[in-house]
C-alpha positions, 0 to 999 in steps of 0.5 A: 500500500502506498505510504501516502494513502496509508497515512491519510486513513491513519490520520483520519482514524486518529481524528476519529479517536480524538473525537471519541476521547473528547466525547467521553470527557464531555459525558464524564466530566461535563455531564457528570455521568457515571461509567457504571450507569451510562449507556455509552461511557461503558462502551467507549471506555473499552477502546477509545484510549487503547485505539489511541495508543495502538495508532501511536505504536503503529506510527512509532515503527520506522523500518529505515531508522538507524539506531546508534547512541547519538540518534537514541539521545536525539530522539529521546530529547525531542520527545521529552521537549514535545511531551513535557513542556506542553503538558506542564504548561497546560496542567498548571494553567488548568489548575489555575483556571478550573479549580477554586484554589491553585495549590490544593488543585495541583497537589490533588491532581499530582496524587492522582494517576490521571493528573487532572486529565493530563496523564496521556502525554506523560504516559505516551512519553514513557512508552516512547522512552521504553520503545526507543531504548528497546529498539536501540538494544534490539539493533545490537542483536545484529539480525532481525527477529520476532522474538524480542518484540514478542517477549516485550509484548508478553511482559507488558500483558503480564503487567497489564493483568496485574492491574486488575487483580486486587486480591493479589497486587496492592496497586490493582484497581479495587485493592482495599489497601491502595493509597493515593500517594503510592509511587505508581499512581503518583508517577502515572506508571500504573497508566503505563502498565494499563496501556503499554500492550496496545502501543506494542500491539500497534507496533507489531502490526506495523512491523509485520504489515504484509502478514497483518493485511493477509490476516485481515483480508482472510474470509474467516478473520472478521466474522470470527472476531465480531462473534467473539467481541459480541459475547465479550461485550455482552458479558461485560455489560450484561451477563457478568458470568466470569468472576474474580481473576477471570473477569478481565478476560472478556474486557481485554479481548474486547479492547483488542478486538474493538480497536482492530475492528475500527482499524479494519474499517478505516483501512477497508474504506480508505478511499472515503477518508482521503483529502478529497472528501469532506469527512476525510479532510475533516478527520485528518485535520483533527488527527494532525492536531491531536496534541493541541486538542488534547491539551486544550479541550479540558478548558472548554468542557461544559458544566451540565450535570443536569444532562447526566441526571436525565440519562440516569433517570432515562437509561438505555438511550445509547444513540441519544446519549452518544450523539449528544456527547459527540455533538458537544465534543465537535463544538469543543474541538472547534474551540480548541482548534481556533485557540490553537491557531491563535496561539500558533501565530507565535513561533515560540508558542508553536514550538514549545506548546505544540511541538512544532518548530 
């Protein structure tokens, strides 16, 4: 597949994912909806962030990259500048603008693994650091092999699984002795453990792109994964047949399969997501501004708890719930892009706030 065509639909898919991320925050923070009670949040949370990290991992692989110590240091330095400076600036500004008291807000957010919403760029930096170091070490092997990246992926899956076993691991969700000041939460490393497998999954797909395409184009693959994900999502949201340590199996499968389905959809309908179509050019534009939108969108989220109260009383309105969240998300994204364009007038802001030289 030509590189340009592939990048177009990938940019469009990244834009689609950004819309889902903002829509989720609109419903959760703007409408004050509970994940357990919302008819849309419980579904969106299964694949919105996994898909984001999958795309990041997919694009991170560069077959022609030469890995030596100088290039490793150069790439690490560039990523740290792009990720750390904007995150710190907008994190501090959001604490000042959105909370009654600045320092208590800073302390509270720092103690949380989600950092007031700004965990994503920090965790993505962790992933790139780990991945770049891995690639540097992998290059020292002297020959290409599927074993190192596979072992890396398996280890990440093991760490991921520990996050959902509260009876065994103290850092897991739901553990009764879990403290808000523990090191994994304070550094957001717990979020790294939860999402690293999806980054590596995307990287593996890109590394073995021809084989991945053959698998996706086979007659049995898509019907099989759709059948599996239907049963998995029904168990998560309705049946709850698996208990204790087994309960995370359908959730994990759903995350990987749903992101794969979205990926296959955009690849299959790639001609509809080119710059020559309205929806394609729009999604690509959003996809190229994901950092700007993510950093800014918390400042424009609505404060409409009455909407969440309405959907709590009137459950099972999945289409209306999701549609309203997406529509408001598009408005929020528009404000983010306008604000970004204003700030980008300054070369200094363009470089240090949005990572563009």
